[in-house]
N, C-alpha and C positions, 0 to 999 in steps of 0.2 A: 474468074481466074485472070482475065485480061486486066481488070481493075487492080488486082493484087500485083500483077507484073508491072503495070504502069507505076504503082506506088513504089515498088522495089526499084524500078528504073530511076524515078525522080529523086528518091533518097540517095541512091548511089551517085547519080549525077551531081547532086549537091555536094557530096563528099569529095568527088573528084574536082569539082569546080572550085572548091575552097582554096586550092593551091595556086590559082592564077589570077586573082582579082587585083584591081588597082584603080586609083582615081586619077583624073587628069593631072598631068605633071609628075606622076610617079615614074621613077626610073624603071626601065625594063629589067634591070638587074634585081629590083625588088620583087618583081613578078616571077622571075625564073628561078628554079631550084626545086629542092625536094621538101615536101611538107608531110607531116604525120598528124593524123587525127588525135586530139587530146584524150578522147574517150569514145566508147562505142556510141553509135547513133541508133535509136530504136524508134520505129513508127508502128502504130497499131491502127488498123482500119478493117471494118467488116469482119471482126473476129480473127484476123490474121496479124501476127506480130513478125516484123522483119527487123533484124539487128545486123548492123555492119560493124566490124571490129578490125583492129590491126590494119587500118587503111593508110596507105602511103601513096602520094601523088608526086610525080616528077614532071615539071614543065620546062620546055625548051624555048630558046629564043625564036625558033622558026614557027611558033604557035602550034606545036604538036605537044601531046602529053601522053603519059602512061600512068595508070593507076592500078593498084592491086590491094587485096585484103581478103577478109572472110565475110560471108553472109550466112545467116541462119533464118529459116522461116518456120513458124509453128502456128498452130491454131486450126481454125475451121477447115475441114476437108483433108487434113493431113493426119495420118495415123501416128507419126512421130515427128520430132523436130528434124528438119532437113538442114544439114550443114554443107557448105560448098565454099570453094575458093573462087575468086573473081578477079579478072584482069581485063583492062580496057586500054584501047588507044583512041585518041580523040584529037580534034582541032579546037582551038579556043580563041576568043577575042574579048576585048574590054572596050566599052564605050561609056564614058562617065563613070558612074558607080554600078553599072550593069555588066555582069560577066555572062558570056554566052559560050556554050560548049556543045559540040556534036560528036557523038561516039561514032568512030569509023570502024572499030573492030572490038569484039568482046569474046572472052573465053571463060566459060564457067565449068568447073570441075566439081562433080558431086563427091562429097566425103561420106555421105550417108547412103547406104544401099538398102532399099526396101524390096524384098522379093515380090515380084508381080507388078511393081510400079516402074514405069519407064523412066529413064534418065532425063530429068528436066533441064539439065545444064544447057544442052543445045537449043532448046526452045526459048529459054530465058535469054541466052546470048543473041539469038535472032531478033527477039523483041527489042533488045537494046540498040542494035545497029541502026545507024542513021537517025536516031532520036536526038532531038535538040532540047536544051533547057537553059533557063536563065536564073540568075541569083543576084540579089542586091548585096553589095559589099558594105558590111556594117563597120568593119575595122580592118586596116592593113598597116602594119609596120614591119620592121626588119625581122621580128620574131613571131608575130601573131597575125593570123588571118581569121576573121569571123564573117561568115556569109549566111544569108537567109534565103532559102529557096523560094522563088516567087509563087509557085503553084501550091505547095504544101505548107509553107510557113516554117518548115523545119530549119533550125539554126545549128550550124556546125562550127566548131573552133579547131583550128589546126596550128601546129607549131612548126617553125622551120627546123629542118634536121641539120 
């Protein structure tokens, strides 16, 4: 389960990271603002499928960020698909074409209630706090940001809102 939570964390981190990348010489104004994922992002590993959808990230000039969206988990060990909302706060920085982010707070709300199964939202949120990740900036312009998460290789495209 820890491996699945790590996978969920790194995928979510990639999505939230996509809104704050930049290359040397890029104006801070290009990095700051609100970005929306172009499409859901799905990762499958060890029989577990995790999908993030409706993801929005807002990055501030003070290198803090907020992200929100939906996450679903299905597959091995789960009797039904689990749906939840996810919101995070983080700090971010850019060096060259590497984007780094550390989640400082996370709030996960379960939308799926399974009798006899504990609410996993708090456990997932705790696993995400203080976790750091990096991504490579593939493309950044005024309207589009594409990142590739360094550990998983997952690529996410976001559009400026």
